[in-house]
VOZA-750720 format. One line per 2 residues: number of its first residue (from 0); their letters; for each residue x, y, z of N, C-alpha, C. Coordinates in steps of 0.1 Angstrom, whole numbers, plus 5000, padded with zeros to 4 digits. Layout:
N
NUM) A) X,Y,Z,X,Y,Z,X,Y,Z | ...
This chain:
192
0) MK) 4983,4939,5240,4980,4950,5230,4984,4963,5235 | 4983,4966,5248,4988,4978,5254,5002,4979,5253
2) KI) 5010,4968,5255,5024,4969,5255,5029,4972,5240 | 5022,4967,5230,5026,4969,5216,5024,4984,5213
4) IL) 5012,4989,5217,5009,5004,5214,5019,5013,5222 | 5021,5010,5234,5032,5018,5241,5045,5017,5236
6) SA) 5049,5005,5231,5062,5004,5225,5063,5012,5212 | 5053,5012,5204,5052,5018,5192,5053,5034,5194
8) IA) 5046,5038,5205,5046,5053,5208,5061,5057,5213 | 5067,5048,5221,5080,5051,5226,5090,5051,5214
10) LM) 5088,5042,5205,5097,5042,5193,5096,5054,5185 | 5083,5058,5182,5081,5071,5174,5087,5083,5181
12) AF) 5085,5083,5194,5090,5095,5203,5106,5095,5201 | 5112,5083,5202,5127,5083,5200,5130,5087,5186
14) VF) 5124,5082,5176,5126,5086,5162,5125,5101,5160 | 5114,5107,5165,5111,5121,5163,5122,5130,5170
16) SN) 5126,5125,5182,5135,5133,5190,5150,5133,5184 | 5153,5122,5178,5166,5121,5172,5166,5124,5157
18) AQ) 5155,5128,5151,5155,5131,5137,5163,5143,5134 | 5170,5143,5123,5178,5154,5118,5170,5164,5111
20) ET) 5161,5160,5103,5152,5168,5094,5139,5161,5091 | 5128,5168,5092,5115,5162,5087,5109,5171,5077
22) RF) 5105,5164,5066,5099,5171,5055,5086,5164,5052 | 5076,5171,5048,5063,5167,5045,5060,5168,5030
24) GI) 5051,5160,5025,5049,5160,5011,5035,5154,5007 | 5032,5156,4994,5020,5149,4988,5024,5140,4977
26) KG) 5016,5130,4974,5020,5121,4963,5007,5116,4957 | 5009,5111,4944,4998,5105,4937,5002,5097,4926
28) GL) 4994,5088,4921,4999,5081,4909,4989,5069,4905 | 4994,5061,4896,4986,5050,4891,4990,5037,4898
30) NL) 4979,5028,4900,4980,5015,4906,4978,5005,4895 | 4985,4994,4894,4981,4982,4886,4979,4972,4896
32) TS) 4967,4967,4898,4963,4958,4909,4957,4945,4904 | 4958,4935,4912,4952,4922,4910,4951,4915,4923
34) LT) 4946,4903,4923,4945,4894,4935,4953,4882,4932 | 4963,4880,4941,4971,4868,4939,4963,4856,4944
36) GD) 4967,4844,4940,4960,4833,4944,4947,4830,4936 | 4945,4838,4926,4934,4837,4917,4938,4838,4903
38) SS) 4940,4827,4896,4945,4826,4882,4936,4832,4872 | 4923,4834,4876,4912,4839,4866,4912,4854,4866
40) SD) 4919,4861,4875,4917,4876,4875,4928,4883,4866 | 4924,4894,4860,4933,4902,4853,4935,4915,4861
42) AL) 4946,4923,4857,4949,4935,4863,4939,4946,4861 | 4938,4954,4871,4928,4965,4871,4936,4977,4874
44) VG) 4933,4989,4866,4940,5001,4868,4933,5009,4878 | 4940,5014,4888,4934,5023,4898,4943,5035,4900
46) FQ) 4941,5042,4912,4950,5053,4915,4952,5054,4930 | 4962,5062,4934,4964,5064,4948,4968,5079,4950
48) VG) 4964,5084,4961,4968,5098,4964,4968,5099,4980 | 4977,5108,4985,4979,5111,4999,4990,5119,5003
50) GF) 4994,5117,5015,5005,5125,5021,5015,5117,5028 | 5027,5123,5031,5037,5116,5038,5046,5125,5046
52) AE) 5054,5119,5055,5064,5127,5062,5077,5119,5060 | 5088,5126,5056,5101,5120,5055,5109,5124,5067
54) IK) 5113,5115,5076,5119,5118,5088,5134,5113,5087 | 5144,5122,5085,5157,5117,5084,5162,5112,5098
56) II) 5168,5100,5098,5174,5095,5110,5189,5098,5110 | 5196,5094,5099,5209,5097,5097,5210,5102,5083
58) ER) 5222,5106,5078,5222,5112,5065,5216,5104,5053 | 5218,5091,5053,5213,5083,5042,5201,5075,5046
60) LA) 5195,5076,5058,5184,5068,5061,5172,5076,5067 | 5161,5073,5062,5148,5081,5067,5138,5071,5069
62) IQ) 5128,5074,5078,5116,5067,5080,5105,5076,5074 | 5096,5069,5065,5086,5076,5058,5072,5070,5061
64) PE) 5065,5075,5070,5051,5071,5072,5043,5078,5062 | 5032,5072,5057,5023,5077,5048,5008,5074,5051
66) IL) 5000,5082,5045,4985,5079,5045,4980,5081,5031 | 4975,5070,5026,4971,5070,5011,4957,5064,5009
68) FS) 4950,5071,5001,4937,5065,4995,4942,5057,4983 | 4938,5044,4982,4942,5035,4972,4931,5027,4966
70) GQ) 4929,5029,4953,4920,5021,4945,4926,5008,4940 | 4920,4996,4945,4926,4983,4942,4915,4974,4937
72) GA) 4918,4962,4934,4908,4952,4930,4914,4944,4918 | 4904,4939,4910,4908,4930,4899,4897,4930,4888
74) SY) 4900,4926,4876,4891,4925,4865,4889,4910,4862 | 4877,4906,4859,4875,4892,4855,4867,4890,4842
76) ES) 4871,4881,4834,4863,4877,4822,4851,4869,4826 | 4839,4874,4823,4827,4866,4827,4815,4870,4819
78) VG) 4805,4863,4820,4793,4866,4812,4784,4876,4820 | 4788,4879,4833,4779,4887,4842,4780,4902,4838
80) GP) 4791,4907,4832,4792,4921,4829,4786,4925,4817 | 4785,4938,4814,4778,4943,4802,4787,4940,4789
82) DG) 4799,4939,4790,4808,4936,4779,4816,4923,4780 | 4810,4914,4788,4817,4901,4790,4828,4901,4801
84) SS) 4828,4912,4808,4838,4913,4819,4831,4918,4831 | 4838,4916,4843,4833,4922,4855,4845,4928,4863
86) EL) 4843,4937,4872,4853,4943,4880,4850,4943,4895 | 4860,4940,4903,4859,4941,4917,4868,4953,4921
88) KL) 4862,4963,4927,4869,4974,4931,4869,4976,4946 | 4881,4976,4952,4884,4976,4966,4891,4989,4970
90) NY) 4885,4998,4977,4891,5011,4981,4895,5010,4995 | 4908,5014,4998,4915,5013,5010,4921,5026,5014
92) IN) 4922,5028,5028,4930,5039,5033,4942,5030,5039 | 4954,5032,5031,4966,5025,5035,4975,5033,5043
94) IP) 4982,5027,5053,4992,5034,5062,5005,5026,5061 | 5013,5028,5051,5027,5022,5051,5036,5030,5059
96) VL) 5046,5023,5066,5057,5029,5073,5070,5023,5067 | 5077,5031,5059,5089,5026,5052,5102,5031,5057
98) AK) 5111,5022,5056,5126,5026,5058,5131,5029,5044 | 5136,5042,5043,5140,5047,5029,5155,5049,5030
100) FY) 5163,5042,5022,5178,5044,5022,5181,5051,5009 | 5190,5062,5011,5195,5070,5000,5208,5063,4994
102) VT) 5207,5056,4984,5219,5049,4977,5228,5060,4972 | 5223,5070,4966,5230,5082,4962,5220,5094,4966
104) KK) 5224,5106,4963,5215,5117,4967,5202,5117,4959 | 5203,5111,4947,5192,5111,4938,5183,5098,4939
106) FT) 5190,5087,4941,5183,5074,4940,5182,5067,4954 | 5169,5063,4956,5165,5057,4970,5159,5043,4968
108) VE) 5161,5034,4978,5153,5022,4979,5146,5022,4992 | 5134,5015,4993,5125,5015,5004,5119,5002,5006
110) GG) 5115,5000,5019,5107,4988,5022,5101,4989,5036 | 5090,4983,5038,5083,4984,5051,5069,4978,5051
112) PQ) 5063,4976,5063,5050,4971,5064,5039,4982,5061 | 5027,4976,5059,5015,4985,5056,5003,4979,5062
114) LG) 4995,4987,5067,4981,4984,5072,4971,4991,5064 | 4961,4985,5059,4951,4990,5052,4937,4988,5058
116) FL) 4929,4999,5055,4915,4997,5060,4905,4999,5049 | 4897,4988,5047,4887,4988,5036,4876,4998,5038
118) IS) 4874,5007,5028,4864,5017,5030,4852,5014,5021 | 4854,5007,5010,4843,5003,5002,4847,4991,4993
120) AK) 4838,4982,4989,4840,4971,4980,4828,4970,4971 | 4831,4970,4958,4820,4969,4948,4824,4959,4937
122) HN) 4814,4951,4934,4815,4942,4923,4804,4945,4913 | 4809,4951,4901,4800,4956,4891,4790,4965,4897
124) SK) 4795,4976,4905,4787,4986,4912,4778,4981,4923 | 4778,4968,4926,4770,4964,4937,4779,4963,4949
126) DV) 4774,4968,4961,4781,4969,4974,4783,4954,4979 | 4796,4950,4981,4799,4937,4986,4808,4937,4998
128) KD) 4808,4949,5004,4818,4951,5016,4817,4941,5027 | 4806,4936,5029,4803,4925,5040,4811,4913,5037
130) LY) 4815,4910,5025,4822,4898,5021,4838,4898,5024 | 4843,4910,5026,4857,4913,5027,4862,4917,5040
132) RT) 4874,4914,5044,4880,4918,5057,4881,4934,5057 | 4880,4939,5069,4881,4954,5070,4895,4958,5072
134) AD) 4904,4949,5075,4918,4953,5077,4927,4944,5066 | 4936,4950,5061,4946,4943,5051,4960,4946,5055
136) YG) 4968,4936,5054,4982,4937,5058,4991,4934,5046 | 5001,4942,5044,5011,4940,5033,5024,4944,5037
138) FN) 5034,4941,5027,5047,4946,5027,5051,4953,5015 | 5057,4964,5016,5062,4972,5004,5076,4971,5002
140) FG) 5080,4972,4990,5094,4974,4985,5094,4982,4972 | 5103,4991,4971,5104,4999,4959,5116,5007,4958
142) AG) 5116,5016,4948,5128,5025,4945,5122,5038,4941 | 5130,5049,4942,5127,5062,4939,5138,5069,4933
144) YN) 5134,5081,4925,5145,5090,4920,5140,5104,4923 | 5149,5112,4928,5147,5126,4932,5152,5135,4920
146) FT) 5143,5141,4913,5147,5149,4902,5152,5162,4908 | 5147,5167,4918,5151,5179,4925,5149,5177,4940
148) DH) 5152,5186,4949,5149,5186,4963,5135,5184,4966 | 5126,5188,4957,5112,5188,4959,5104,5177,4951
150) LA) 5109,5173,4939,5101,5165,4930,5108,5152,4929 | 5099,5141,4930,5105,5127,4930,5094,5118,4924
152) VG) 5100,5107,4918,5091,5097,4912,5094,5083,4919 | 5084,5075,4921,5087,5063,4928,5080,5050,4921
154) LR) 5086,5039,4923,5079,5026,4918,5079,5017,4930 | 5068,5012,4933,5066,5004,4946,5057,4992,4943
156) YT) 5061,4980,4949,5052,4969,4948,5048,4965,4962 | 5035,4962,4964,5030,4958,4976,5025,4944,4975
158) VG) 5031,4935,4984,5027,4921,4985,5017,4920,4996 | 5005,4915,4993,4995,4912,5003,4998,4901,5012
160) LS) 4997,4903,5025,5000,4892,5034,4988,4886,5041 | 4976,4893,5039,4964,4887,5045,4954,4885,5034
162) GV) 4946,4875,5035,4935,4872,5026,4925,4883,5026 | 4919,4886,5014,4909,4897,5014,4895,4893,5018
164) FD) 4891,4880,5016,4878,4876,5020,4877,4874,5036 | 4865,4877,5041,4862,4877,5055,4858,4862,5058
166) KD) 4868,4854,5061,4865,4840,5063,4877,4835,5072 | 4874,4823,5079,4884,4816,5086,4891,4806,5076
168) YD) 4904,4805,5077,4912,4796,5068,4914,4783,5076 | 4910,4772,5069,4911,4759,5075,4925,4754,5079
170) DI) 4935,4757,5071,4949,4753,5073,4958,4763,5067 | 4971,4759,5068,4981,4769,5062,4981,4769,5047
172) YD) 4977,4757,5041,4976,4757,5026,4964,4765,5021 | 4953,4764,5028,4942,4773,5025,4946,4788,5026
174) YY) 4953,4792,5036,4958,4805,5037,4966,4809,5026 | 4977,4801,5022,4986,4804,5011,4979,4805,4998
176) DS) 4968,4798,4996,4961,4798,4983,4950,4809,4983 | 4948,4816,4994,4938,4826,4994,4942,4838,4986
178) RK) 4931,4846,4982,4933,4858,4974,4938,4869,4983 | 4949,4875,4979,4955,4887,4985,4958,4898,4975
180) NS) 4958,4910,4981,4961,4921,4972,4975,4921,4967 | 4977,4926,4955,4989,4927,4948,4989,4940,4941
182) VL) 4998,4950,4944,4997,4964,4939,5010,4968,4934 | 5011,4972,4921,5023,4979,4916,5019,4993,4913
184) AL) 5027,5002,4920,5022,5017,4919,5035,5025,4914 | 5031,5034,4905,5040,5044,4900,5035,5058,4904
186) TL) 5043,5065,4912,5038,5077,4919,5048,5089,4915 | 5042,5100,4917,5049,5113,4916,5047,5120,4930
188) AY) 5058,5125,4936,5057,5131,4949,5063,5145,4949 | 5058,5154,4957,5063,5167,4959,5066,5169,4974
190) KF) 5078,5173,4977,5082,5175,4991,5083,5190,4994 | 5077,5194,5005,5077,5208,5009,5090,5212,5015
């Protein structure tokens, strides 16, 4: 574990020392979320908000670490809710680290891993955080368009790589069928 942390620090020091330009910004937008591996769930609308740094490595390539509050979860048809439906709301602090490639000066594509930390879990307003894993892993890929040097819009999909329930998986098939976060996000960003 120490080797991984030291390697990550060395890599970040190298990136920062060789960076041509670093810009900071804020972003926010809407999430359309569900849980994969669960055919009974419907999409739930949430939001995300946070900040980022865009670190140019070369003219067309940047590394973009972010820290985001993200409202995720799913909606279910059931008899337990007041209107025949119930909601599972999972709130995370997500830390994606993206490689961002400028296809043109205006159009970008991005991809990279994400680590999330569960801060709350509610099923129909009842606290169920003890049933869920505190860490979530995913992979992001998306695209963006820069209207100006400061204002941009982005569309990103996050594929969950880890099961959300706090349990041990019996075998690889049990893991593949487990419920994982799935997030489609439309965001507006402002760079300083």
